[in-house]
PDB file of N, H, CA, C and O in Angstrom:
ATOM      1  N   MET A   1      14.953 -66.383 137.537  1.00  0.00           N
ATOM      2  CA  MET A   1      15.142 -65.177 138.242  1.00  0.00           C
ATOM      3  C   MET A   1      13.857 -64.117 137.835  1.00  0.00           C
ATOM      4  O   MET A   1      13.649 -63.873 136.647  1.00  0.00           O
ATOM      5  N   THR A   2      12.874 -63.409 139.084  1.00  0.00           N
ATOM      6  H   THR A   2      13.043 -63.608 140.049  1.00  0.00           H
ATOM      7  CA  THR A   2      11.845 -62.654 138.186  1.00  0.00           C
ATOM      8  C   THR A   2      12.149 -61.595 138.006  1.00  0.00           C
ATOM      9  O   THR A   2      12.848 -60.837 138.680  1.00  0.00           O
ATOM     10  N   PRO A   3      11.514 -61.434 136.843  1.00  0.00           N
ATOM     11  CA  PRO A   3      11.934 -59.820 136.481  1.00  0.00           C
ATOM     12  C   PRO A   3      11.120 -58.573 137.120  1.00  0.00           C
ATOM     13  O   PRO A   3      10.014 -58.900 137.549  1.00  0.00           O
ATOM     14  N   ASP A   4      11.406 -57.413 137.241  1.00  0.00           N
ATOM     15  H   ASP A   4      12.305 -57.147 136.892  1.00  0.00           H
ATOM     16  CA  ASP A   4      10.874 -56.373 138.019  1.00  0.00           C
ATOM     17  C   ASP A   4       9.803 -55.797 137.175  1.00  0.00           C
ATOM     18  O   ASP A   4      10.177 -55.042 136.278  1.00  0.00           O
ATOM     19  N   PRO A   5       8.209 -56.080 137.339  1.00  0.00           N
ATOM     20  CA  PRO A   5       7.260 -55.542 136.633  1.00  0.00           C
ATOM     21  C   PRO A   5       6.951 -54.152 136.425  1.00  0.00           C
ATOM     22  O   PRO A   5       6.093 -53.522 135.806  1.00  0.00           O
ATOM     23  N   THR A   6       7.975 -53.881 137.179  1.00  0.00           N
ATOM     24  H   THR A   6       8.671 -54.393 137.682  1.00  0.00           H
ATOM     25  CA  THR A   6       7.507 -52.168 137.319  1.00  0.00           C
ATOM     26  C   THR A   6       7.750 -51.344 136.081  1.00  0.00           C
ATOM     27  O   THR A   6       6.980 -50.400 135.902  1.00  0.00           O
ATOM     28  N   GLY A   7       8.775 -51.574 135.133  1.00  0.00           N
ATOM     29  H   GLY A   7       9.400 -52.341 135.278  1.00  0.00           H
ATOM     30  CA  GLY A   7       8.897 -51.240 133.687  1.00  0.00           C
ATOM     31  C   GLY A   7       8.442 -51.833 132.571  1.00  0.00           C
ATOM     32  O   GLY A   7       8.613 -51.396 131.433  1.00  0.00           O
ATOM     33  N   LEU A   8       7.797 -52.939 132.898  1.00  0.00           N
ATOM     34  H   LEU A   8       7.659 -53.294 133.823  1.00  0.00           H
ATOM     35  CA  LEU A   8       7.361 -53.711 131.927  1.00  0.00           C
ATOM     36  C   LEU A   8       6.303 -53.176 130.927  1.00  0.00           C
ATOM     37  O   LEU A   8       6.310 -52.007 131.314  1.00  0.00           O
ATOM     38  N   ARG A   9       5.393 -53.195 129.910  1.00  0.00           N
ATOM     39  H   ARG A   9       5.387 -54.144 129.596  1.00  0.00           H
ATOM     40  CA  ARG A   9       4.467 -52.934 129.536  1.00  0.00           C
ATOM     41  C   ARG A   9       3.788 -54.327 129.336  1.00  0.00           C
ATOM     42  O   ARG A   9       4.255 -55.361 128.860  1.00  0.00           O
ATOM     43  N   TRP A  10       2.395 -54.016 129.903  1.00  0.00           N
ATOM     44  H   TRP A  10       2.016 -53.176 130.290  1.00  0.00           H
ATOM     45  CA  TRP A  10       1.766 -55.376 130.199  1.00  0.00           C
ATOM     46  C   TRP A  10       0.469 -55.577 129.072  1.00  0.00           C
ATOM     47  O   TRP A  10      -0.153 -54.537 128.854  1.00  0.00           O
ATOM     48  N   PHE A  11       0.063 -56.636 128.438  1.00  0.00           N
ATOM     49  H   PHE A  11       0.568 -57.481 128.615  1.00  0.00           H
ATOM     50  CA  PHE A  11      -1.134 -56.122 127.673  1.00  0.00           C
ATOM     51  C   PHE A  11      -1.958 -57.763 127.615  1.00  0.00           C
ATOM     52  O   PHE A  11      -1.279 -58.777 127.772  1.00  0.00           O
ATOM     53  N   LYS A  12      -3.246 -57.830 127.408  1.00  0.00           N
ATOM     54  H   LYS A  12      -3.798 -57.006 127.280  1.00  0.00           H
ATOM     55  CA  LYS A  12      -3.982 -59.065 127.523  1.00  0.00           C
ATOM     56  C   LYS A  12      -4.739 -58.727 125.966  1.00  0.00           C
ATOM     57  O   LYS A  12      -4.650 -57.754 125.217  1.00  0.00           O
ATOM     58  N   SER A  13      -5.556 -60.084 125.874  1.00  0.00           N
ATOM     59  H   SER A  13      -5.629 -60.874 126.482  1.00  0.00           H
ATOM     60  CA  SER A  13      -6.102 -60.164 124.732  1.00  0.00           C
ATOM     61  C   SER A  13      -7.271 -59.482 124.660  1.00  0.00           C
ATOM     62  O   SER A  13      -7.932 -59.201 125.659  1.00  0.00           O
ATOM     63  N   SER A  14      -7.637 -59.135 123.325  1.00  0.00           N
ATOM     64  H   SER A  14      -7.100 -59.363 122.513  1.00  0.00           H
ATOM     65  CA  SER A  14      -9.066 -58.119 123.415  1.00  0.00           C
ATOM     66  C   SER A  14     -10.435 -59.096 123.850  1.00  0.00           C
ATOM     67  O   SER A  14     -11.547 -58.722 124.224  1.00  0.00           O
ATOM     68  N   ALA A  15      -9.943 -60.381 123.665  1.00  0.00           N
ATOM     69  H   ALA A  15      -9.040 -60.685 123.361  1.00  0.00           H
ATOM     70  CA  ALA A  15     -10.933 -61.691 124.082  1.00  0.00           C
ATOM     71  C   ALA A  15     -11.187 -61.974 125.503  1.00  0.00           C
ATOM     72  O   ALA A  15     -11.928 -62.848 125.954  1.00  0.00           O
ATOM     73  N   SER A  16     -10.116 -60.688 126.477  1.00  0.00           N
ATOM     74  H   SER A  16      -9.515 -59.978 126.111  1.00  0.00           H
ATOM     75  CA  SER A  16      -9.949 -61.372 127.722  1.00  0.00           C
ATOM     76  C   SER A  16     -11.661 -60.696 128.421  1.00  0.00           C
ATOM     77  O   SER A  16     -12.374 -59.998 127.701  1.00  0.00           O
ATOM     78  N   SER A  17     -12.022 -61.018 129.698  1.00  0.00           N
ATOM     79  H   SER A  17     -11.442 -61.585 130.283  1.00  0.00           H
ATOM     80  CA  SER A  17     -13.250 -60.916 129.888  1.00  0.00           C
ATOM     81  C   SER A  17     -12.769 -59.276 131.466  1.00  0.00           C
ATOM     82  O   SER A  17     -11.695 -59.108 132.044  1.00  0.00           O
ATOM     83  N   THR A  18     -13.741 -58.676 131.579  1.00  0.00           N
ATOM     84  H   THR A  18     -14.613 -58.813 131.109  1.00  0.00           H
ATOM     85  CA  THR A  18     -13.487 -57.739 132.833  1.00  0.00           C
ATOM     86  C   THR A  18     -13.304 -58.500 133.918  1.00  0.00           C
ATOM     87  O   THR A  18     -12.851 -57.887 134.885  1.00  0.00           O
ATOM     88  N   ASN A  19     -13.584 -60.035 134.118  1.00  0.00           N
ATOM     89  H   ASN A  19     -13.952 -60.533 133.332  1.00  0.00           H
ATOM     90  CA  ASN A  19     -13.244 -60.681 135.469  1.00  0.00           C
ATOM     91  C   ASN A  19     -11.843 -61.249 135.606  1.00  0.00           C
ATOM     92  O   ASN A  19     -11.515 -62.097 136.436  1.00  0.00           O
ATOM     93  N   GLY A  20     -10.899 -60.578 134.521  1.00  0.00           N
ATOM     94  H   GLY A  20     -11.166 -59.890 133.847  1.00  0.00           H
ATOM     95  CA  GLY A  20      -9.701 -60.732 134.612  1.00  0.00           C
ATOM     96  C   GLY A  20      -9.288 -61.955 133.583  1.00  0.00           C
ATOM     97  O   GLY A  20     -10.112 -62.742 133.116  1.00  0.00           O
ATOM     98  N   CYS A  21      -7.928 -61.979 133.320  1.00  0.00           N
ATOM     99  H   CYS A  21      -7.259 -61.340 133.699  1.00  0.00           H
ATOM    100  CA  CYS A  21      -7.365 -63.080 132.418  1.00  0.00           C
ATOM    101  C   CYS A  21      -5.606 -62.856 132.542  1.00  0.00           C
ATOM    102  O   CYS A  21      -5.104 -62.338 133.540  1.00  0.00           O
ATOM    103  N   VAL A  22      -4.965 -63.233 131.611  1.00  0.00           N
ATOM    104  H   VAL A  22      -5.373 -63.653 130.801  1.00  0.00           H
ATOM    105  CA  VAL A  22      -3.797 -63.272 131.753  1.00  0.00           C
ATOM    106  C   VAL A  22      -3.185 -61.978 131.486  1.00  0.00           C
ATOM    107  O   VAL A  22      -3.934 -61.015 131.321  1.00  0.00           O
ATOM    108  N   GLU A  23      -1.953 -61.832 131.422  1.00  0.00           N
ATOM    109  H   GLU A  23      -1.345 -62.614 131.556  1.00  0.00           H
ATOM    110  CA  GLU A  23      -1.096 -60.395 130.933  1.00  0.00           C
ATOM    111  C   GLU A  23      -0.027 -60.852 130.710  1.00  0.00           C
ATOM    112  O   GLU A  23       0.418 -61.810 131.344  1.00  0.00           O
ATOM    113  N   VAL A  24       0.734 -60.137 129.569  1.00  0.00           N
ATOM    114  H   VAL A  24       0.373 -59.359 129.054  1.00  0.00           H
ATOM    115  CA  VAL A  24       2.070 -60.449 129.095  1.00  0.00           C
ATOM    116  C   VAL A  24       2.748 -59.395 128.760  1.00  0.00           C
ATOM    117  O   VAL A  24       2.145 -58.387 128.392  1.00  0.00           O
ATOM    118  N   ALA A  25       3.988 -59.425 128.819  1.00  0.00           N
ATOM    119  H   ALA A  25       4.478 -60.244 129.118  1.00  0.00           H
ATOM    120  CA  ALA A  25       5.032 -58.575 128.789  1.00  0.00           C
ATOM    121  C   ALA A  25       6.088 -59.324 128.176  1.00  0.00           C
ATOM    122  O   ALA A  25       6.408 -60.490 128.404  1.00  0.00           O
ATOM    123  N   HIS A  26       6.623 -58.456 127.316  1.00  0.00           N
ATOM    124  H   HIS A  26       6.363 -57.509 127.131  1.00  0.00           H
ATOM    125  CA  HIS A  26       7.963 -58.954 126.351  1.00  0.00           C
ATOM    126  C   HIS A  26       8.989 -58.409 127.495  1.00  0.00           C
ATOM    127  O   HIS A  26       8.707 -57.521 128.299  1.00  0.00           O
ATOM    128  N   LEU A  27      10.404 -59.199 127.411  1.00  0.00           N
ATOM    129  H   LEU A  27      10.633 -59.920 126.758  1.00  0.00           H
ATOM    130  CA  LEU A  27      11.169 -59.087 128.487  1.00  0.00           C
ATOM    131  C   LEU A  27      12.326 -58.301 127.590  1.00  0.00           C
ATOM    132  O   LEU A  27      12.150 -58.247 126.372  1.00  0.00           O
ATOM    133  N   PRO A  28      13.256 -57.820 128.050  1.00  0.00           N
ATOM    134  CA  PRO A  28      14.588 -56.831 126.970  1.00  0.00           C
ATOM    135  C   PRO A  28      15.270 -57.810 126.670  1.00  0.00           C
ATOM    136  O   PRO A  28      16.003 -57.429 125.758  1.00  0.00           O
ATOM    137  N   ASP A  29      15.550 -59.271 126.983  1.00  0.00           N
ATOM    138  H   ASP A  29      14.955 -59.581 127.724  1.00  0.00           H
ATOM    139  CA  ASP A  29      16.185 -60.163 126.670  1.00  0.00           C
ATOM    140  C   ASP A  29      15.541 -61.594 125.676  1.00  0.00           C
ATOM    141  O   ASP A  29      16.003 -62.728 125.547  1.00  0.00           O
ATOM    142  N   GLY A  30      14.278 -60.937 125.078  1.00  0.00           N
ATOM    143  H   GLY A  30      13.903 -60.016 125.183  1.00  0.00           H
ATOM    144  CA  GLY A  30      13.345 -61.742 124.546  1.00  0.00           C
ATOM    145  C   GLY A  30      12.562 -62.992 125.085  1.00  0.00           C
ATOM    146  O   GLY A  30      11.921 -63.838 124.461  1.00  0.00           O
ATOM    147  N   GLY A  31      12.818 -62.850 126.503  1.00  0.00           N
ATOM    148  H   GLY A  31      13.339 -62.163 127.010  1.00  0.00           H
ATOM    149  CA  GLY A  31      11.724 -63.866 127.040  1.00  0.00           C
ATOM    150  C   GLY A  31      10.307 -62.980 126.783  1.00  0.00           C
ATOM    151  O   GLY A  31      10.131 -62.117 125.923  1.00  0.00           O
ATOM    152  N   VAL A  32       9.196 -63.544 127.967  1.00  0.00           N
ATOM    153  H   VAL A  32       9.338 -64.245 128.665  1.00  0.00           H
ATOM    154  CA  VAL A  32       8.051 -63.292 128.002  1.00  0.00           C
ATOM    155  C   VAL A  32       7.699 -63.571 129.269  1.00  0.00           C
ATOM    156  O   VAL A  32       7.789 -64.753 129.599  1.00  0.00           O
ATOM    157  N   ALA A  33       7.232 -62.610 130.255  1.00  0.00           N
ATOM    158  H   ALA A  33       7.158 -61.650 129.987  1.00  0.00           H
ATOM    159  CA  ALA A  33       6.727 -63.041 131.461  1.00  0.00           C
ATOM    160  C   ALA A  33       5.151 -63.034 131.617  1.00  0.00           C
ATOM    161  O   ALA A  33       4.754 -61.871 131.695  1.00  0.00           O
ATOM    162  N   LEU A  34       4.327 -63.782 131.674  1.00  0.00           N
ATOM    163  H   LEU A  34       4.650 -64.726 131.611  1.00  0.00           H
ATOM    164  CA  LEU A  34       3.042 -64.333 131.872  1.00  0.00           C
ATOM    165  C   LEU A  34       2.509 -63.775 133.423  1.00  0.00           C
ATOM    166  O   LEU A  34       3.226 -64.183 134.337  1.00  0.00           O
ATOM    167  N   ARG A  35       1.541 -63.042 133.775  1.00  0.00           N
ATOM    168  H   ARG A  35       0.959 -62.710 133.032  1.00  0.00           H
ATOM    169  CA  ARG A  35       0.727 -63.071 135.036  1.00  0.00           C
ATOM    170  C   ARG A  35      -0.729 -62.570 135.330  1.00  0.00           C
ATOM    171  O   ARG A  35      -1.162 -61.535 134.822  1.00  0.00           O
ATOM    172  N   ASP A  36      -1.309 -63.196 136.002  1.00  0.00           N
ATOM    173  H   ASP A  36      -0.957 -64.036 136.415  1.00  0.00           H
ATOM    174  CA  ASP A  36      -3.045 -63.384 136.150  1.00  0.00           C
ATOM    175  C   ASP A  36      -3.295 -61.777 136.460  1.00  0.00           C
ATOM    176  O   ASP A  36      -2.732 -61.109 137.327  1.00  0.00           O
ATOM    177  N   ALA A  37      -3.975 -61.482 135.814  1.00  0.00           N
ATOM    178  H   ALA A  37      -4.433 -62.024 135.109  1.00  0.00           H
ATOM    179  CA  ALA A  37      -4.375 -60.046 135.752  1.00  0.00           C
ATOM    180  C   ALA A  37      -5.100 -59.412 136.974  1.00  0.00           C
ATOM    181  O   ALA A  37      -5.025 -58.244 137.354  1.00  0.00           O
ATOM    182  N   LYS A  38      -6.019 -60.720 137.653  1.00  0.00           N
ATOM    183  H   LYS A  38      -6.080 -61.669 137.344  1.00  0.00           H
ATOM    184  CA  LYS A  38      -6.667 -60.595 138.814  1.00  0.00           C
ATOM    185  C   LYS A  38      -5.794 -60.573 140.414  1.00  0.00           C
ATOM    186  O   LYS A  38      -6.286 -60.170 141.468  1.00  0.00           O
ATOM    187  N   ASP A  39      -4.269 -61.170 140.210  1.00  0.00           N
ATOM    188  H   ASP A  39      -3.869 -61.497 139.354  1.00  0.00           H
ATOM    189  CA  ASP A  39      -3.715 -61.016 141.188  1.00  0.00           C
ATOM    190  C   ASP A  39      -1.956 -60.529 140.867  1.00  0.00           C
ATOM    191  O   ASP A  39      -0.945 -61.143 141.208  1.00  0.00           O
ATOM    192  N   ARG A  40      -2.045 -59.421 140.216  1.00  0.00           N
ATOM    193  H   ARG A  40      -2.866 -58.922 139.939  1.00  0.00           H
ATOM    194  CA  ARG A  40      -0.621 -58.646 140.148  1.00  0.00           C
ATOM    195  C   ARG A  40       0.405 -58.656 141.087  1.00  0.00           C
ATOM    196  O   ARG A  40       1.491 -58.109 140.895  1.00  0.00           O
ATOM    197  N   GLY A  41       0.098 -59.261 142.098  1.00  0.00           N
ATOM    198  H   GLY A  41      -0.784 -59.706 142.255  1.00  0.00           H
ATOM    199  CA  GLY A  41       1.488 -59.222 143.315  1.00  0.00           C
ATOM    200  C   GLY A  41       2.015 -60.365 143.098  1.00  0.00           C
ATOM    201  O   GLY A  41       3.228 -60.470 143.283  1.00  0.00           O
ATOM    202  N   LYS A  42       1.190 -61.605 142.616  1.00  0.00           N
ATOM    203  H   LYS A  42       0.205 -61.520 142.466  1.00  0.00           H
ATOM    204  CA  LYS A  42       1.936 -62.528 142.496  1.00  0.00           C
ATOM    205  C   LYS A  42       3.188 -62.279 141.496  1.00  0.00           C
ATOM    206  O   LYS A  42       3.236 -61.293 140.760  1.00  0.00           O
ATOM    207  N   ASP A  43       4.318 -63.397 141.550  1.00  0.00           N
ATOM    208  H   ASP A  43       4.279 -64.198 142.148  1.00  0.00           H
ATOM    209  CA  ASP A  43       5.940 -63.307 140.435  1.00  0.00           C
ATOM    210  C   ASP A  43       4.822 -63.983 139.235  1.00  0.00           C
ATOM    211  O   ASP A  43       3.782 -64.629 139.361  1.00  0.00           O
ATOM    212  N   PRO A  44       5.483 -63.559 138.203  1.00  0.00           N
ATOM    213  CA  PRO A  44       5.001 -63.401 136.998  1.00  0.00           C
ATOM    214  C   PRO A  44       5.811 -65.065 136.870  1.00  0.00           C
ATOM    215  O   PRO A  44       6.767 -65.449 137.545  1.00  0.00           O
ATOM    216  N   HIS A  45       4.973 -65.938 135.646  1.00  0.00           N
ATOM    217  H   HIS A  45       4.197 -65.626 135.099  1.00  0.00           H
ATOM    218  CA  HIS A  45       6.043 -66.501 135.209  1.00  0.00           C
ATOM    219  C   HIS A  45       6.555 -66.472 134.014  1.00  0.00           C
ATOM    220  O   HIS A  45       5.797 -66.181 133.089  1.00  0.00           O
ATOM    221  N   VAL A  46       7.961 -66.765 133.733  1.00  0.00           N
ATOM    222  H   VAL A  46       8.577 -67.002 134.484  1.00  0.00           H
ATOM    223  CA  VAL A  46       8.929 -66.249 133.104  1.00  0.00           C
ATOM    224  C   VAL A  46       9.499 -67.446 132.158  1.00  0.00           C
ATOM    225  O   VAL A  46       9.966 -68.518 132.544  1.00  0.00           O
ATOM    226  N   TYR A  47       9.325 -66.938 130.670  1.00  0.00           N
ATOM    227  H   TYR A  47       8.946 -66.067 130.356  1.00  0.00           H
ATOM    228  CA  TYR A  47       9.480 -68.303 129.616  1.00  0.00           C
ATOM    229  C   TYR A  47      10.859 -67.542 128.756  1.00  0.00           C
ATOM    230  O   TYR A  47      10.991 -66.360 128.441  1.00  0.00           O
ATOM    231  N   THR A  48      11.706 -68.600 128.550  1.00  0.00           N
ATOM    232  H   THR A  48      11.599 -69.561 128.806  1.00  0.00           H
ATOM    233  CA  THR A  48      12.796 -67.794 127.392  1.00  0.00           C
ATOM    234  C   THR A  48      11.864 -67.355 125.885  1.00  0.00           C
ATOM    235  O   THR A  48      10.636 -67.374 125.803  1.00  0.00           O
ATOM    236  N   ARG A  49      12.771 -66.996 124.846  1.00  0.00           N
ATOM    237  H   ARG A  49      13.769 -66.981 124.913  1.00  0.00           H
ATOM    238  CA  ARG A  49      12.096 -66.758 123.798  1.00  0.00           C
ATOM    239  C   ARG A  49      11.343 -68.157 122.942  1.00  0.00           C
ATOM    240  O   ARG A  49      10.239 -68.273 122.409  1.00  0.00           O
ATOM    241  N   HIS A  50      12.304 -68.947 123.074  1.00  0.00           N
ATOM    242  H   HIS A  50      13.200 -68.852 123.508  1.00  0.00           H
ATOM    243  CA  HIS A  50      12.220 -70.334 122.406  1.00  0.00           C
ATOM    244  C   HIS A  50      10.637 -71.123 123.085  1.00  0.00           C
ATOM    245  O   HIS A  50       9.644 -71.623 122.556  1.00  0.00           O
ATOM    246  N   GLU A  51      11.087 -70.892 124.507  1.00  0.00           N
ATOM    247  H   GLU A  51      11.894 -70.486 124.937  1.00  0.00           H
ATOM    248  CA  GLU A  51       9.744 -71.657 124.626  1.00  0.00           C
ATOM    249  C   GLU A  51       8.575 -70.987 124.740  1.00  0.00           C
ATOM    250  O   GLU A  51       7.441 -71.462 124.801  1.00  0.00           O
ATOM    251  N   TRP A  52       8.930 -69.812 124.767  1.00  0.00           N
ATOM    252  H   TRP A  52       9.852 -69.426 124.717  1.00  0.00           H
ATOM    253  CA  TRP A  52       7.111 -69.058 124.137  1.00  0.00           C
ATOM    254  C   TRP A  52       6.634 -68.958 122.539  1.00  0.00           C
ATOM    255  O   TRP A  52       5.520 -68.712 122.076  1.00  0.00           O
ATOM    256  N   LEU A  53       8.067 -69.279 121.787  1.00  0.00           N
ATOM    257  H   LEU A  53       8.972 -69.479 122.163  1.00  0.00           H
ATOM    258  CA  LEU A  53       7.347 -69.590 120.560  1.00  0.00           C
ATOM    259  C   LEU A  53       6.836 -71.119 120.066  1.00  0.00           C
ATOM    260  O   LEU A  53       6.122 -71.416 119.109  1.00  0.00           O
ATOM    261  N   CYS A  54       7.529 -72.053 121.174  1.00  0.00           N
ATOM    262  H   CYS A  54       8.109 -71.811 121.952  1.00  0.00           H
ATOM    263  CA  CYS A  54       7.095 -73.354 120.771  1.00  0.00           C
ATOM    264  C   CYS A  54       5.512 -73.541 121.412  1.00  0.00           C
ATOM    265  O   CYS A  54       4.692 -74.424 121.159  1.00  0.00           O
ATOM    266  N   PHE A  55       5.392 -72.232 122.446  1.00  0.00           N
ATOM    267  H   PHE A  55       6.058 -71.516 122.651  1.00  0.00           H
ATOM    268  CA  PHE A  55       3.940 -72.520 123.042  1.00  0.00           C
ATOM    269  C   PHE A  55       3.082 -71.667 122.120  1.00  0.00           C
ATOM    270  O   PHE A  55       1.944 -72.069 121.879  1.00  0.00           O
ATOM    271  N   LEU A  56       3.391 -70.848 121.729  1.00  0.00           N
ATOM    272  H   LEU A  56       4.316 -70.521 121.925  1.00  0.00           H
ATOM    273  CA  LEU A  56       2.584 -70.561 120.403  1.00  0.00           C
ATOM    274  C   LEU A  56       2.050 -70.948 119.217  1.00  0.00           C
ATOM    275  O   LEU A  56       0.988 -70.635 118.678  1.00  0.00           O
ATOM    276  N   THR A  57       3.086 -71.800 118.822  1.00  0.00           N
ATOM    277  H   THR A  57       3.948 -72.054 119.259  1.00  0.00           H
ATOM    278  CA  THR A  57       3.012 -72.560 117.840  1.00  0.00           C
ATOM    279  C   THR A  57       1.822 -73.761 117.975  1.00  0.00           C
ATOM    280  O   THR A  57       1.006 -74.151 117.139  1.00  0.00           O
ATOM    281  N   GLY A  58       2.042 -74.150 119.259  1.00  0.00           N
ATOM    282  H   GLY A  58       2.704 -73.833 119.938  1.00  0.00           H
ATOM    283  CA  GLY A  58       1.163 -75.462 119.967  1.00  0.00           C
ATOM    284  C   GLY A  58       0.023 -75.052 120.140  1.00  0.00           C
ATOM    285  O   GLY A  58      -0.884 -75.855 120.361  1.00  0.00           O
ATOM    286  N   VAL A  59      -0.212 -73.638 120.078  1.00  0.00           N
ATOM    287  H   VAL A  59       0.524 -72.986 119.899  1.00  0.00           H
ATOM    288  CA  VAL A  59      -1.962 -72.817 120.198  1.00  0.00           C
ATOM    289  C   VAL A  59      -1.963 -72.828 118.743  1.00  0.00           C
ATOM    290  O   VAL A  59      -2.952 -73.432 118.328  1.00  0.00           O
ATOM    291  N   LYS A  60      -1.267 -72.412 117.883  1.00  0.00           N
ATOM    292  H   LYS A  60      -0.464 -71.921 118.219  1.00  0.00           H
ATOM    293  CA  LYS A  60      -1.976 -72.356 116.354  1.00  0.00           C
ATOM    294  C   LYS A  60      -2.499 -73.244 115.956  1.00  0.00           C
ATOM    295  O   LYS A  60      -3.551 -73.370 115.331  1.00  0.00           O
ATOM    296  N   ASN A  61      -1.244 -74.423 116.563  1.00  0.00           N
ATOM    297  H   ASN A  61      -0.389 -74.320 117.071  1.00  0.00           H
ATOM    298  CA  ASN A  61      -1.743 -75.814 115.918  1.00  0.00           C
ATOM    299  C   ASN A  61      -3.057 -76.492 116.423  1.00  0.00           C
ATOM    300  O   ASN A  61      -3.518 -77.536 115.962  1.00  0.00           O
ATOM    301  N   GLY A  62      -3.528 -75.844 117.310  1.00  0.00           N
ATOM    302  H   GLY A  62      -3.154 -74.996 117.685  1.00  0.00           H
ATOM    303  CA  GLY A  62      -4.576 -76.663 118.251  1.00  0.00           C
ATOM    304  C   GLY A  62      -4.349 -77.680 119.076  1.00  0.00           C
ATOM    305  O   GLY A  62      -5.153 -78.572 119.344  1.00  0.00           O
ATOM    306  N   GLU A  63      -3.057 -77.538 119.560  1.00  0.00           N
ATOM    307  H   GLU A  63      -2.404 -76.813 119.342  1.00  0.00           H
ATOM    308  CA  GLU A  63      -2.569 -78.940 120.521  1.00  0.00           C
ATOM    309  C   GLU A  63      -3.165 -78.484 121.724  1.00  0.00           C
ATOM    310  O   GLU A  63      -3.258 -79.513 122.393  1.00  0.00           O
ATOM    311  N   PHE A  64      -3.753 -77.280 122.582  1.00  0.00           N
ATOM    312  H   PHE A  64      -3.678 -76.444 122.039  1.00  0.00           H
ATOM    313  CA  PHE A  64      -4.208 -77.257 123.445  1.00  0.00           C
ATOM    314  C   PHE A  64      -5.678 -76.745 123.451  1.00  0.00           C
ATOM    315  O   PHE A  64      -6.058 -76.012 124.364  1.00  0.00           O
ATOM    316  N   ASP A  65      -6.406 -77.074 122.568  1.00  0.00           N
ATOM    317  H   ASP A  65      -6.098 -77.669 121.826  1.00  0.00           H
ATOM    318  CA  ASP A  65      -7.760 -76.771 122.792  1.00  0.00           C
ATOM    319  C   ASP A  65      -8.165 -77.973 123.488  1.00  0.00           C
ATOM    320  O   ASP A  65      -7.467 -78.982 123.587  1.00  0.00           O
ATOM    321  N   PRO A  66      -9.643 -77.774 124.096  1.00  0.00           N
ATOM    322  CA  PRO A  66     -10.007 -78.424 125.187  1.00  0.00           C
ATOM    323  C   PRO A  66     -10.680 -79.807 124.773  1.00  0.00           C
ATOM    324  O   PRO A  66     -11.465 -79.601 123.847  1.00  0.00           O
ATOM    325  N   PRO A  67     -10.645 -80.957 125.094  1.00  0.00           N
ATOM    326  CA  PRO A  67     -11.439 -82.164 124.532  1.00  0.00           C
ATOM    327  C   PRO A  67     -12.250 -81.560 123.756  1.00  0.00           C
ATOM    328  O   PRO A  67     -12.480 -80.361 123.910  1.00  0.00           O
ATOM    329  N   GLY A  68     -12.897 -82.383 122.665  1.00  0.00           N
ATOM    330  H   GLY A  68     -12.710 -83.357 122.540  1.00  0.00           H
ATOM    331  CA  GLY A  68     -14.055 -82.066 122.105  1.00  0.00           C
ATOM    332  C   GLY A  68     -14.263 -81.113 121.362  1.00  0.00           C
ATOM    333  O   GLY A  68     -15.288 -81.231 120.691  1.00  0.00           O
ATOM    334  N   ALA A  69     -13.588 -80.043 121.187  1.00  0.00           N
ATOM    335  H   ALA A  69     -12.755 -79.947 121.732  1.00  0.00           H
ATOM    336  CA  ALA A  69     -13.622 -78.687 120.861  1.00  0.00           C
ATOM    337  C   ALA A  69     -13.778 -78.928 119.269  1.00  0.00           C
ATOM    338  O   ALA A  69     -13.854 -77.968 118.503  1.00  0.00           O
TER     339      ALA A  69
END
């Protein structure tokens, strides 16, 4: 189910560029919505709290770093 993005508080990383980035909103049920800042008309990707926490753990552990980084 796609959440209604109207009442959500969207934010993006301070490291994002002016050309756009992704934006994140925390959902009332604990999940997270993720959208393209350049095309806000598209439906956001929605993740459960568990899925988001697993992803963040992987990022912190370097599991998604580009090859050779």
